[in-house]
KOLKOL-218859 format. One line per field, with one value per atom (N, C-alpha, C): residue number from 1; atom name; x, y, z. Coordinates in steps of 0.05 Angstrom, whole numbers, plus 5000, padded with zeros to 4 digits. Layout:
BEGIN
resi NUM,...
name CA,...
c1 X,...
c2 Y,...
c3 Z,...
REM end
This chain:
BEGIN
resi 1,1,1,2,2,2,3,3,3,4,4,4,5,5,5,6,6,6,7,7,7,8,8,8,9,9,9,10,10,10,11,11,11,12,12,12,13,13,13,14,14,14,15,15,15,16,16,16,17,17,17,18,18,18,19,19,19,20,20,20,21,21,21,22,22,22,23,23,23,24,24,24,25,25,25,26,26,26,27,27,27,28,28,28,29,29,29,30,30,30,31,31,31,32,32,32,33,33,33,34,34,34,35,35,35,36,36,36,37,37,37,38,38,38,39,39,39,40,40,40,41,41,41,42,42,42,43,43,43,44,44,44,45,45,45,46,46,46,47,47,47,48,48,48,49,49,49,50,50,50,51,51,51,52,52,52,53,53,53,54,54,54,55,55,55,56,56,56,57,57,57,58,58,58,59,59,59,60,60,60,61,61,61,62,62,62,63,63,63,64,64,64,65,65,65,66,66,66,67,67,67,68,68,68,69,69,69,70,70,70,71,71,71,72,72,72,73,73,73,74,74,74,75,75,75,76,76,76,77,77,77,78,78,78,79,79,79,80,80,80,81,81,81,82,82,82,83,83,83,84,84,84,85,85,85,86,86,86,87,87,87,88,88,88,89,89,89,90,90,90,91,91,91,92,92,92,93,93,93
name N,CA,C,N,CA,C,N,CA,C,N,CA,C,N,CA,C,N,CA,C,N,CA,C,N,CA,C,N,CA,C,N,CA,C,N,CA,C,N,CA,C,N,CA,C,N,CA,C,N,CA,C,N,CA,C,N,CA,C,N,CA,C,N,CA,C,N,CA,C,N,CA,C,N,CA,C,N,CA,C,N,CA,C,N,CA,C,N,CA,C,N,CA,C,N,CA,C,N,CA,C,N,CA,C,N,CA,C,N,CA,C,N,CA,C,N,CA,C,N,CA,C,N,CA,C,N,CA,C,N,CA,C,N,CA,C,N,CA,C,N,CA,C,N,CA,C,N,CA,C,N,CA,C,N,CA,C,N,CA,C,N,CA,C,N,CA,C,N,CA,C,N,CA,C,N,CA,C,N,CA,C,N,CA,C,N,CA,C,N,CA,C,N,CA,C,N,CA,C,N,CA,C,N,CA,C,N,CA,C,N,CA,C,N,CA,C,N,CA,C,N,CA,C,N,CA,C,N,CA,C,N,CA,C,N,CA,C,N,CA,C,N,CA,C,N,CA,C,N,CA,C,N,CA,C,N,CA,C,N,CA,C,N,CA,C,N,CA,C,N,CA,C,N,CA,C,N,CA,C,N,CA,C,N,CA,C,N,CA,C,N,CA,C,N,CA,C,N,CA,C,N,CA,C,N,CA,C,N,CA,C,N,CA,C,N,CA,C,N,CA,C,N,CA,C
c1 9319,9332,9361,9379,9408,9414,9434,9440,9451,9464,9475,9453,9428,9406,9393,9403,9389,9405,9390,9404,9400,9423,9422,9433,9416,9423,9426,9447,9451,9447,9431,9426,9431,9449,9454,9431,9424,9403,9415,9419,9431,9410,9412,9392,9403,9390,9400,9410,9397,9405,9417,9432,9443,9471,9487,9515,9515,9492,9489,9475,9476,9461,9457,9443,9439,9446,9450,9451,9427,9410,9386,9392,9394,9397,9371,9367,9343,9350,9338,9343,9318,9323,9302,9313,9296,9305,9317,9338,9350,9331,9310,9292,9264,9263,9237,9230,9205,9195,9203,9214,9222,9199,9175,9151,9144,9156,9150,9162,9151,9163,9189,9206,9232,9229,9247,9248,9255,9275,9282,9294,9293,9306,9321,9341,9358,9369,9370,9381,9407,9428,9455,9462,9468,9477,9505,9510,9536,9543,9567,9575,9577,9575,9578,9606,9618,9644,9638,9656,9653,9644,9662,9657,9642,9633,9621,9639,9665,9683,9687,9688,9690,9665,9641,9617,9616,9625,9625,9645,9668,9687,9675,9660,9647,9625,9611,9591,9604,9626,9641,9649,9660,9669,9646,9623,9600,9590,9589,9579,9597,9623,9642,9638,9634,9631,9605,9586,9560,9558,9581,9582,9576,9579,9574,9597,9600,9620,9607,9616,9607,9616,9600,9608,9606,9594,9591,9600,9598,9604,9581,9586,9565,9554,9527,9514,9495,9493,9475,9447,9431,9402,9383,9392,9376,9350,9350,9325,9306,9315,9297,9285,9302,9294,9281,9288,9276,9292,9314,9333,9360,9381,9409,9416,9423,9429,9447,9460,9478,9470,9470,9462,9483,9487,9505,9495,9506,9500,9521,9512,9530,9526,9544,9543,9550,9539,9546,9574,9590,9616,9619
c2 8065,8090,8090,8097,8098,8119,8113,8132,8157,8157,8182,8201,8192,8208,8220,8213,8220,8242,8258,8276,8261,8253,8238,8258,8261,8278,8260,8266,8252,8272,8264,8281,8265,8276,8263,8267,8246,8248,8239,8259,8252,8250,8230,8226,8235,8254,8267,8249,8226,8210,8184,8184,8159,8165,8143,8146,8141,8134,8128,8150,8147,8166,8150,8164,8153,8174,8163,8181,8173,8192,8185,8195,8175,8180,8182,8203,8208,8214,8200,8204,8216,8236,8248,8251,8252,8259,8285,8289,8315,8336,8328,8348,8347,8333,8330,8355,8359,8380,8374,8392,8384,8375,8381,8372,8342,8330,8302,8284,8262,8243,8232,8224,8212,8186,8181,8157,8133,8138,8118,8131,8117,8126,8102,8109,8089,8101,8086,8094,8080,8093,8081,8088,8067,8073,8085,8103,8116,8121,8118,8123,8154,8165,8193,8198,8220,8229,8249,8265,8286,8312,8323,8349,8346,8368,8368,8356,8363,8354,8323,8313,8283,8270,8282,8269,8269,8291,8291,8271,8266,8246,8218,8213,8188,8184,8205,8204,8197,8212,8206,8177,8167,8139,8119,8125,8107,8109,8132,8135,8118,8121,8106,8075,8066,8038,8027,8045,8037,8043,8051,8055,8083,8104,8131,8149,8171,8191,8219,8235,8263,8278,8294,8311,8341,8348,8376,8379,8403,8408,8401,8393,8389,8417,8420,8445,8439,8458,8454,8456,8436,8434,8432,8439,8437,8453,8476,8492,8478,8464,8450,8425,8410,8384,8385,8405,8407,8392,8380,8367,8373,8368,8373,8356,8370,8354,8370,8355,8366,8351,8365,8354,8359,8341,8344,8328,8333,8316,8294,8270,8248,8234,8218,8203,8173,8155,8127,8123,8105,8099,8070
c3 2599,2591,2600,2581,2586,2608,2627,2648,2636,2612,2600,2592,2589,2582,2606,2630,2655,2670,2685,2704,2731,2742,2768,2790,2810,2833,2858,2873,2898,2922,2941,2964,2990,3007,3032,3050,3066,3087,3113,3130,3157,3178,3193,3215,3241,3255,3278,3301,3306,3329,3321,3298,3287,3278,3276,3266,3235,3224,3196,3181,3156,3137,3111,3092,3066,3045,3021,2997,2981,2976,2959,2930,2912,2884,2870,2855,2839,2811,2792,2764,2749,2734,2718,2689,2670,2642,2641,2624,2623,2612,2597,2586,2600,2623,2636,2653,2657,2674,2703,2719,2745,2763,2755,2770,2764,2742,2736,2757,2761,2780,2770,2788,2780,2764,2746,2730,2748,2766,2785,2810,2831,2857,2870,2884,2897,2923,2944,2970,2975,2981,2986,3015,3032,3059,3059,3077,3080,3110,3118,3146,3148,3173,3178,3189,3180,3191,3214,3220,3240,3228,3210,3198,3171,3160,3134,3112,3114,3095,3097,3122,3125,3116,3120,3111,3080,3068,3039,3027,3041,3032,3034,3057,3060,3040,3032,3011,2984,2978,2952,2951,2973,2974,2969,2983,2980,2951,2939,2911,2892,2895,2878,2882,2907,2912,2900,2895,2883,2853,2841,2812,2803,2820,2812,2819,2806,2815,2812,2830,2832,2809,2795,2773,2779,2803,2811,2840,2850,2877,2895,2921,2940,2946,2946,2952,2974,2994,3017,3005,3012,3003,3028,3051,3074,3073,3060,3059,3040,3020,3001,3014,3028,3039,3065,3082,3108,3130,3122,3140,3131,3149,3141,3116,3094,3070,3052,3033,3013,2987,2964,2938,2918,2900,2877,2853,2830,2806,2805,2796,2794,2766,2759,2734,2741,2725,2729,2717,2730,2720,2710
REM end
């Protein structure tokens, strides 16, 4: 399936006792039921900054280096994931 036909979300995953984190990319079909399993998933390592703004910049840089760019704003998703996280939509570049 072509990446342009997918809704790709990136969610940061920060580990409390580590200097590293990951960005979890999940792709679903744009017309899929949200309860359907993802079409594909990918984990991208990313360094942690100090502040939320620095962490988001590190995440943006990691996304670009792996062929993706952010198309939306980072939104806090901690309540949904159960751990400190931020989520946004991305597109393949």
